[in-house]
N, C-alpha and C positions, 0 to 999 in steps of 0.2 A: 610445316614439321609433320611426321609422324605421330603417332600416339606415343606419349610419354614411355620411357622405358623401365620408370621405376616412380614410386609414388614419394614427392620431396618428404624429408622426415622433420620432425618437429624441431626446428633450431631452439638451442639453449640462446636467449639474447634477451636478460631482463631489462638492459637500458635501453630507453626509446630513442628513436633517430631524431635530429633535431635538424632543420634547414638553416643555413645562414643567410640573412635578410639580405645581403649585398649580391645574390645569386645574377641579377640582372644585369648587375655591373659588369660581373667577372665575366659574364657570357661576351658582353659587347666589347671590353677589353682585350680578352684573349683572341676573338676574331680580327680586330683592328692590328694586335699584336702579330699575328700568327701571318698576316699579310704584309706587315712591313717587314717581317724577317725574310720574304720569299718562299713560304711554305706552301702558298695556296695558288692562284693560277699561273701558269707558267711553270710550275715546280715538276710538273710530270708525276707529282705523287698524291697531291690531294687537291680538292675543288672546295668551295665554302661549303657545297652540300655535302662533303664528307665530315669535316668539320662539326657542323650543325648536329648532324647526325649521331655522331658520337659525345657529343654534349660532355664536355670534362667540364664546364662550369658547373653542372649538376652534381658530378661527382665530389668536387671539391667543396661545393656548398654543403653537402650533406655529410663529408668526412672532416670537415674543418668550422664547425657551427657557430664558433664563438669570435674569430678572427675578424677583425675591420675590414672595408672593404679595398682598400690598396694592399693588404697582406693577403686576402683570397685572391685578388685579381695576379698577383706575383705567383702564387703557389699553383694557380690554374694555368698560367703561362708555362711553368715548369713541366705540369703533366701532359700539356699540349707539345711541348719540345721532345719529352722522353719517348710520347707515340709517335710522332713525326720519326725522330730517328729510328726508331724501330722499322717502321713502314719504309723509310728511305734506305736502311741498309740491306730489308729484304728485297727491293726493287733492284738495287744498284748493284750488289754484291752476292747474296744469297742464290739470287737465282742465276746470275752469270756465272758462280761459283769462281769468283775472282779474288782468289783469298790474299793474293799480293796487295792487290787494290785497296782490300777491306782492312788489312793491318795497317797500311799506311794512313788511312782515313781515321782509325782508331788512335795512331800513334801521335797525331796532331792534336787530341781534343784535350789532353792534359794540359797544353799549352795555354789554353783558354780558361784555366782554372789556377791561377798564380796564388799562392798565399797571401803575398805581398801587392796589393792594387797598385802599385806605383812599378811594378814591373810590367814592359810593355808586353802585349799580345800582337801574335801576327796579324795580318790581315784575313778576315774570314774569306773563303772560298765557296761556300756552298750556305744553304739556310740552316744546317744544324751548326756549324760552326759560327754563323752569325747569332743563333739564339743562344746558343751556350754562353759566348761574350757577352751580352745582354743582360742574360740572367746572372751570371756571375758578379757582374758590375752592380747591377742592385740589388743584391742579395746579401753579400759578404760584411758591408759595411757595417750591419746591425750584429754580427757575430763575433764570436772569439776567435784565437787562432788554432785553439782547441775544435770546436765545431767547424772549420774550415778545412784542417786536416780532415777529419773524420768523413764528412761528405763529400770531398773531393776523393778519398778512396772509395766512398760506396759508389759514387758515380763511375770511377774507372771501373771498378768491378762488374757493376750491371752492365756498361757498354762492352766491356772484353767477353763478358759470356758470348754474344753474340758472335765472335771470331770461334770459340770452342763450338757451338752450336754449326758454323759454318763449315768446321773440318769434321765435325763426327762423322763418322760411318756408320751408315744406316744399315743397322742389320735386322730392322724388326723388333729389337728388344723391347721388353715391358722391365721396367726397373723393379728392383724388388724396395720393400717398404722403406729402409733406411737409406738408400741411395734416392729414393725419389724425394723424401721428406729435403736432404740436403741440396739437390738439384734445385727443387723448387726455391728455396731460397735464395740460391744463386740468382736464378735468371727472373724471379720475382721481383726484385728491388726491394725487400723489404728495409734494410738498413737505409736505403736512399728514401723511400716514404716518412720513417721515423724522424730521419734528418731534418723534413719538410714540418714534420709533428712540431718539432723542438722550435722551430721557425714562428710556427703559428701560436705556441702556447708559452713555453718557456724554454731556457737553454739548461740542458744538463750540466751541473758543475764537473769540469773535467777529472776531478780526484775521484768519481765514482762512473764516469762514463764507459769504462771498460771493466766492471765488476760483474761478478757472476747475476745479482739481482735484476741490473739492469739490461743485461745480454738476455736473460731469460723472458724478461718482458719483450723485448724486442723479438725472440724467437718464437715465442708464443704468438704475439700480434702476427708475424708473418705466416707461419702455420695455418692458421684459424683463417684468415684472410683467403689463404691458396685453396685451404680445402674445401671452402665454403662455395669459391669459384668452380672447383672442381664437379660439386652437385648440379650449381645450375648451367654449367656448359656441358656435361656429360654428351647430351643428344647431338649437340653442335659438333665438338669436337672429335667425340669416337665414332658417331653414326655416319655424320655428314661429310666430316674431312678426314675420316680416318686416322686422326691425331691417336698415339697410343701414351702420351704424357699425361694421364690423368689420374689421380688417387682412386675413383672408384673402380675403373680398371685394374689398376696395380693390385688393390685388395682383391678383387674378384679373381684375378689370375693367380695369386700368392696361394689364397685358402681355397680355391677352386668352388666359389660358392656362386648363389645367383648375383642378378645384378642387382635386385633388391636387397639383398643381405649384405651386399659390399657398400650400397649407399646408406644403409643403416651403420655398418661398422665404421665408414667414415665421419658420419655425424658423432657417432660416439667418440672419435678420436678428436674430432674439433672441440665437442664439447668438454672432452678432458683438458684439450690445450688451453680452454677458456677458463677452466677452474685453478689450472696452474698459473695463468697468469693472475688472477685475482688473490691466490695463495701468495705468490711472489710480492704482488704490491702489498699486502696487509700485514705479511710475515717478515720476510725476508728484507725488503726494502726500510721498513722503519730500524730494522736492527741494524742495518747496513748505517743508515743515517747516524744513529747513534755511536757506532764503533767509530766512523771515521771522523766525528765532529762536525756535521753539516751545521752551517748556522741557520735558523730559521728562517730566511730569505732561500736558502739552496735546498734545501727539504721541501719548503713550498713548490719550487720549481720541480723538484723529482715528482712531485704529486699532480702538478698542473700537466705534465709530459704524460705521466700513466693515465689521466684522464684524458688528454688528447688520443692516445691510444685505442683507449675505449671508445672514445665517440667513432674514430675512424671505422671501428668494426661495426657498431650500429648503423653508422650512416652507409658504408658499402655494402651491407645487407639490405637496406632499404633501396639502394641505386639497382642492384641485382632485382630485386623484387618489382623495378618499375621499368626496367631495361627491355625493350624489344629482341636485344641481342640474346637473352637467357631463357632456359625451361623454367617458367616459373607459374604454370598453370598448378591450382590446387594448393599454392603455399600459404600456409598458415599463419596468423598473426603470432610475431616474436615474444610480444611482450603480453604478460597477464592481463594486462589493463588495457588491452585493445580488443574492441570487436566485443566487447561484453555488455549484452542490452538487458535480459531479462533479469529480474530480482533474484530467482531462485538458480540461474545458471551461473552466475559469476563466481560463486564461493565453489562450485564445483570445480570449473575451469581451473581457476587460480588453484584450488587445493590439488589437482592431478598434476598440475605442473610443479609446483613445488614440491610435492611427495617425490616427483621421479627426478627432478634436479637433485634433491636431498639425497635421494636412496644412492644415485652416481656418487655423489662427493663421499656419504658416508662409507661404501664399498672400501676405500681406501684405507680405512681406519680400523676396520674390523678383524682382522689377522689375528689368529690364535699361535703363538708364538710355542716352540719345541713340540710340534706334533710330530708323531713316528711318522718317517716316510720310506724306510728300508734303505738298502743301498742304491747306490744313484745308478740308473739305468743309462748304459753307453752306447748310443747308436755308432754305425759306420760312418766316421768321419772323412770326407772328402780332403785327401793330401795328396797334392801331386807332385811335392817336392821330398827329395829323400834328405833325412837327418845324418848330418855327420858331427863326431864328437871330437873335442881335443884331446891330442895325445897328453896335455899337461893335467887331466883331470885329477886323477889317482893323487897328486902332488898336491892339488889345489886345496882339497878336502881337509886334511889336518890344518893347513894353515888358517881356512876359515874359521874351525872351532876354536884356534888359538888368538884368533883377531876379537872373536865375539866374546870370549873371556876377558881380553885386556881392556875392550870397551865396557865389560861391565852387563852387558844384554842378556847374560845368561844368570845372574843372580838378583835379576829383580821380581822374580814371580810369575812372569809370563812365559818364557822360556825356560828349557833347559837343554841338557847334550841331546836328549832323547828326540825332544820335538826338532831341533835343527837337523838332526841327522835324517828325521821323516821328511823333511822339506828337501834336503838335497840340492842345495840352492848352487853348488859348483856344478852340478850336472847340468842344470837349466844354463848358466854359463857357459858350460862347453858344447852345448848345441846350439846357442843363439849365436856365439862367435868363434867356431871352430879352430881358424887360423889365427887366434889371438896368442901372443907370448903370453910367459907364464905371468909377467907382471900385469898386464893386461886382464888377464884371466881373472886373477885375485881380485883386481879393483871393481870389475864386473860383478863376481859374486859377492862382495862385501857390498857393492850397492843393492845388490838383488835383497841378500840376507837384510840389511838395514830398513830397506823399504816394505820388506812382508812381515820383520818383526813388528814396525810400526803399526802397520795396518791390523795386526792381532792387539796391540798395545791400546790402542785409542778406546775400541769399543770395551774392551775389558777395564782399562783404567778409569776411565771418564764415563762410558756409557752405563756400567752398573749404578755408579753414584748419578747419573743423569746431569752430570756436572759441564754446561756447555761453557761457564764461564773459564774454568779451568782449561780445557781443552783449547779455546780461542787462545788463552794465555799461553799455553806452551806452544802452539803453533807461531805466534809471535815469536818467542824466542826461538823456535828452530830459524825462523827466518833470520833472525839476529846472529846465527851461528853462519851464515855464509855473506861474508864481506864481498862487496863488489870492488872496493879498490882500497889501498892500503891505510887510509885514514880512519877507517871503521873499526870499532870496540868490538872483539868477539867476546861476548858472555863467558863466564866461569861456567863449565858443564856440570848440570846439577843430577845427570842420570845418563844412563848407557846411551841412550837415544840421541841427546845432544852430544856426548864425547865421541860415538861413532859417526855423526854426520860432522862435527868440526873436523875429524881427522879424514874423509872422505872428500872432505871440500879442499882441503891444503893438499892432498895428494893428486886430485884431479885438476885442480886451476891452475896449478904451478905452470906458468910460461903462457897462461891466456889472457887475451885482451879483456880489459874493462865491460866491453861489449858483449862478448862471449861469455863471460862470467854472469852479466846480468840475464843473459837468456837461459843460462842453465839454472840460475836462482829462481826464474820467473817459473820453468817448468818444474822443479822442486815443490815452487809455493803452491801451483795449481794441483797437486798432489795432496800436499797437506791439507790444503784447506779442504778439499772435497772430502777429505774423514769428518772434518768438522758437520760438511752438509749431510754426511749419513748419520752423525750421532742424533743430530737432531730431528730426522725422520725417525730415528731407532726410538727417540722420547716421545716421540708423537704418535709412535705404533703407525705410521704413515706410509704406506707402500707408493712409490712415486710411479706417476704415469710412464708409459713405455718409451716415449720420445724423450722426457727428461732422464730417465736412468740410464739409457743407451751411450746420451751424450756424456752425462757424468761418470757414466760407468769407465770413459776412456780416462777420465781424471783419476778417479779411484786406483784404476790399475797401474796408474806411472806411467803413461803411454807417451807424455812429452818429455819425460826423462827420458826414457828410452831410445826415442827419437834424436834428442839432444847429442846422446852418447854416441848415437849410430852415426849421425852427422859428423860430429867431432872426427871419428875415425878417416874421414875424407879430406880434412881440413877444409880450408877455407876456399876452394877452387870454384866450386859451384857459386853461382850469384845468387844472393838470398829471395829474388823475384821468382827465380825458379822454384825455390821449396815452397813459395807464397802461391803458386799458381794452381788454380782449379784441379787438375787432372791429376798433380803431385800429391794435392791433401787429399783428394779421392782414394788416390792408390794406398795412403797410409791409413787414413780411415777405414779401408775395406780391412787390411791387415790386423788392424788394432781390435777391430770388431770381431773378426775371428777369433783371436787370440780370447779377449774378453769373454764371449759368449761360450768357447771352449772351457775357460775355466767355471764358470759357473754351471754348466752342465756335470762337469766330475765333481765341483763343491757342492752340489747339492743336498746330500745327506748332512754332511758336516754342517752346513750352515743353517739350514730349517730345523733339523731335527736336534744337535746339540749345540749350536750357538744361539739361536732364537733370532737368526738375522732375517732380515726382510728385504735385503738388497742382492738380490739372485733373479736376472732375466726369466728363469721358468716360472719362479712364483710371482713376479710382475704380470706376465702374461695370462698365467691361471687367474690372477685376481682381477684383471681389466675385462678379459674376455668370458669370464665365469665357466673355465672348462676345467678338466681333471688334468693329474701329473703327466700322463702318458701323450696326451693330445698336446700339452703346452711343451715337451719336450719336443715333440715332433715341430711345430711352429719354428722353437729356436733352433733345431738342427738345420730345418730347410733354411734358416735365415745365414748360419755360418755356411751353408754350401754357396749361397748366392753371394756371401761378401767374397767367400774365394773366387768365385768365377767371375766378379766383377774385378778384384785384383787381377786377374790374368788378362780380362779385356783391357784394361787400361794400359798395363804393361805393354802389351802387344800392339794398340790401335792407337792412343792417344798421348804416350809420352812421346812417340815419334815426332808430332805434330808439335810439342812443347820444345823438343831439342832443335826444331826448324825456325820456330817463331822466334826464339832467342838466340836463332845462329850460334848454337854452341858448338865449340872446337871438337876435333876427334877427342881430345884428350878428355874433355869434361865429359863427353856422351860416354866414354868408358867409366869415369868415377860413377857418372849417375847409373850405368848398368850394374855396378857392383853395389851399388845402394839398394836398387831392387833386388838383388842375389841376398844382402844383407837382410831384407826384409824376410825372401823366402826361409833362410835360415831361422830367421826369428820365428816363424809360424811353425816350420816343422819342428825345431828344437822343443818348443813349449809345449805342442802335442806330446813328442816322445816324454819330455818330464811327467807330464800329467800321468801319463800310460804307468811310468816306471815307479815314481816315489810313493812312500806309506803314506804322505800326509791327507790323502783322500780315500784311503782303503777301509773299510769296515771294520776289518780287524782292529787296526790302530785306532780307530775311533772309538770302538767299544772299548777298550782298554785303558784310555785315557780319562783324566778327569778335564772339564773344558773352563774350569775357573783358575782362579790363582794356583799356583804351584803350593804344597803343603807348606806352611809355617815361613811362605815369603810373600810380604807385600813390596809393590812396586813402590819407589821413591818418588814422588812428585816433582814437579820443576820448581812450584810454588807451594809455600807453606801453605796451610789450610787455614782459612778465615770463618772463626765461629760468628 
């Protein structure tokens, strides 16, 4: 190789790597197993020399240091299988561009992962099928039905991404940072690796497997693994192979900086993701265990799983340092306890490392709220779609005001008619769904008003008292206001927030199936629980890291609820697996992020100067990169533009492939085209609403008090306990 394009940064990795003592056993076993499955001589893909050079046994021994010999051998076999699958798919289908045969190959693989082992499997036709059948049979007897479902889904997602890669039109595009993180998670297989960590350590209780803290542990694990790989593999991937899917290249292009600066930025993001992992493991996971009533063995299992992910990080880093596959010249020891020899040097090195790590961690907690920032600066937004407004708008406005009065939300000290008028949420609904009937427009406006009111209510009522306990209790009561079947008892509403939700739920779910109600309830719960996450950060005065913020911003903005309502308008014609497909989720996330970031740009003065808020993308970028307001605004604005361009790219190039993959009828394709149109209306309508309403105008902000309304205090959903 030529000279390294940048100096490797000082990685944050305080936990030393350890090597499993059963390494030689795993190496020998995986070689014999691969030969037995037909993956070596005669496969046309690998020879034994290829497998020896890859040394997956060393990778697994570093990343799973504590499991016994048979478990390490089984895990190594899984990694041999997944890498063989990748090379086999490349040779058989990607290089030949035989999409139909590739899809047929992938369609058979779930047949070798039955939930019930008594279900017969078909006869394997190639080494990939033979290996999967053998591994599944050896692995799942020790695991629960919940783990089987999660691991089967993770495996299918990992494999199916190969099909999307095969279909992807190569335009020489370099992804934007958000798109890149999402893409790397999908193709990198972190949920799959995390499933094997469970096998090696302890199985996560099914009751918390889908919770935010466990999801964040897995996602931060994923991001850190992938970003570390990007730093070590930049020279090979970008300079030697012409690859454009590398985080260093992504940031180099997005920020227009040097390669060294981009590498240092990637390491900053990597460090931040590891800090997020630690913060979640030490603060959110224990709270989750208490909230869900986990037994001591269940809590210990979650702790063992978190430690297993931590071991994977350390071991994966050590493997990169030792592998000839990567650029690792000049890499410094990651642990402060390694490589220290002189009695006078150790304290200096350890002190410097701990000071740097502490400064990065402390930076998230040092924001001074209520700083005067002046009117929000508004850039020229990229909006290729025209806004249309419902002809029923004028009649909807007074009906919304009357409904808010009936529900009691204008008598609780949070809003009055002036604040409601300043928000003009009927205008927002009129732009989001210009073809709605008067009844549908009212329902949409009422949902928007309820959600916006609740978003103001939580920080004002619970945040000022720093009362997370009451916030969680209120959130549980809101969940109880949404029954899924007829047998559930609805609590008597104690305030306008609960009364409004009970009314909306009854009007929205009439005629829905229990499954549809459950899906809608989940989307509302995601939003309300995200407000508790915001409160927790507010109480700690902790600005979240950029990746965690953007992902939670989708929840706090009520995006799942918006998408659920949007999909309901098209009925059950579209198969659920189409909505779950990678390109459709990518399309939706691009639209959601555009709207969320747009809101942060318009609301910067309102939130930072008047409300003391810390959940704003511009502030998050300012804090993380240490830059001023105009520069951070430029970064966020560029991101809105790129998210819009990604939306257009997916709609034009990737969705038609999805339609073909699922063999959708002409009628369903038309439904999906209308769904895309709905998302276009949603983005155009939200931009028009922000530009029009008084809610974010400096004149309105200057004349209003931003605490409780005079002589009114909101009624709490539970009595205060002294």
